[in-house]
C-alpha positions in Angstrom: 36.3 5.8 58.5 32.9 5.0 57.1 31.3 7.8 55.2 27.9 6.4 54.3 26.1 8.1 57.1 27.4 11.5 56.0 27.1 10.9 52.3 24.5 12.8 50.4 21.9 10.7 48.7 22.5 12.2 45.3 25.9 13.5 44.3 27.4 14.2 40.9 31.0 14.9 39.9 32.1 16.4 36.6 35.3 15.8 34.6 37.6 18.8 34.4 37.4 21.0 31.3 41.3 21.1 31.3 41.8 17.3 30.9 40.9 14.9 28.1 37.4 13.7 27.6 38.1 9.9 27.8 35.9 8.1 30.3 38.0 5.6 32.2 37.4 3.0 34.9 39.5 4.9 37.4 38.9 8.7 37.4 41.9 10.9 38.3 41.0 13.7 40.7 42.8 16.3 42.8 41.5 14.8 46.0 43.3 11.5 45.6 39.9 9.7 46.1 39.6 6.4 44.4 36.7 6.8 41.9 35.8 3.6 40.0 33.5 2.4 37.4 31.0 -0.4 38.0 33.4 -2.7 36.1 36.3 -1.9 38.4 34.1 -2.2 41.5 33.0 -5.7 40.3 36.6 -6.8 39.9 37.4 -5.5 43.3 34.5 -7.3 44.8 35.3 -10.6 43.0 38.8 -10.3 44.5 37.3 -10.4 47.9 37.0 -6.7 48.8 33.7 -6.6 50.6 32.0 -4.2 53.0 34.6 -4.8 55.8 37.4 -3.5 53.5 35.8 -1.1 51.1 32.8 1.2 51.3 31.4 1.8 47.8 29.6 5.1 47.6 27.6 5.7 44.4 27.8 9.0 42.4 26.8 10.3 39.0 29.7 11.1 36.7 29.3 13.9 34.2 31.5 14.4 31.2 33.2 17.7 30.3 30.0 18.9 28.7 28.2 18.1 31.9 26.2 15.2 30.4 25.6 12.3 32.6 27.7 9.2 31.9 25.2 6.3 31.8 27.4 3.8 33.7 27.3 4.0 37.6 30.5 5.2 39.3 31.6 4.8 43.0 33.9 6.3 45.5 35.9 3.3 46.8 36.5 4.3 50.4 39.2 2.1 51.9 38.1 1.3 55.5 41.2 -0.5 56.7 44.5 1.1 57.6 47.8 -0.4 58.8 50.8 1.2 60.4 53.4 -0.2 58.0 55.4 2.9 56.9 59.1 2.1 56.5 60.7 5.1 58.1 64.2 4.0 57.1 63.8 3.4 53.3 61.0 5.9 52.4 61.8 9.5 51.3 59.6 12.1 53.1 59.3 15.2 55.1 57.9 15.6 58.6 55.6 18.4 59.8 57.5 20.9 61.9 57.2 20.3 65.6 55.4 17.0 65.2 57.3 13.7 65.7 56.7 10.9 63.2 53.9 12.7 61.3 54.6 12.4 57.6 53.9 15.6 55.6 52.5 15.7 52.1 56.1 15.8 50.8 56.3 12.0 50.6 58.4 11.3 47.5 59.2 7.6 47.8 57.2 5.1 49.7 58.3 1.8 51.2 56.2 -0.3 53.5 57.1 -3.0 56.1 55.3 -5.9 54.4 55.3 -8.0 57.6 53.1 -5.3 59.2 50.4 -5.8 56.5 47.9 -8.7 56.9 48.2 -11.3 54.1 44.6 -10.7 52.9 44.9 -6.9 52.8 44.7 -5.8 49.1 43.3 -2.2 49.3 44.0 -0.2 52.4 45.2 3.1 53.8 48.7 3.8 55.1 48.2 4.2 58.8 50.8 6.9 59.1 49.3 8.9 56.2 45.7 8.0 55.8 45.1 9.9 52.6 47.5 7.4 50.9 45.7 4.3 49.5 47.8 1.2 48.9 46.8 -1.6 46.5 48.5 -5.0 46.4 50.1 -6.0 43.1 47.9 -9.1 42.6 44.7 -6.9 42.7 46.4 -4.5 40.3 47.1 -7.3 37.9 43.5 -8.5 38.0 42.3 -4.9 37.2 44.8 -4.6 34.4 44.0 -8.1 33.0 40.4 -7.0 32.8 41.5 -3.9 30.7 40.5 -1.4 33.4 41.6 2.0 32.2 42.9 5.1 34.0 44.8 3.3 36.8 47.5 5.6 38.1 49.8 3.9 40.6 53.5 4.0 41.6 55.3 0.8 42.6 56.9 0.7 46.0 60.1 2.7 45.9 59.3 4.6 42.7 59.0 8.4 42.7 55.5 9.4 43.7 53.5 11.9 41.6 
């Protein structure tokens, strides 16, 4: 879902006082939004993630002391979603009285890879749209460029 029309023109987000003060390329947050530096955004764009796949929404990042971080940051809003949840191999709970609606108690995720287009690198899980999936080759490019703060779990590993 595109957010640009509803997105305020100026928004700032601050790092938590309870965490470290290291500024990273991927900013951990309680909302599970993908917050990326300009460096990470550039790598994602070079990998082919354009406006059809990802909406990049700018924001100002502030450190723990509420000082503006000079580098631009973006919310990377995945626009594509694919129904590819592997109901047999994943570990999850269902919402009561709702058939096939995964609750937030997802503990291990497996996907049916044949349900994901070959060019999909960064997308939402169709059955649980707040879950963002990233293909391993894109992850390798981000790591090769020394992007910091990436927090991911491989398919089948316990989710945090």
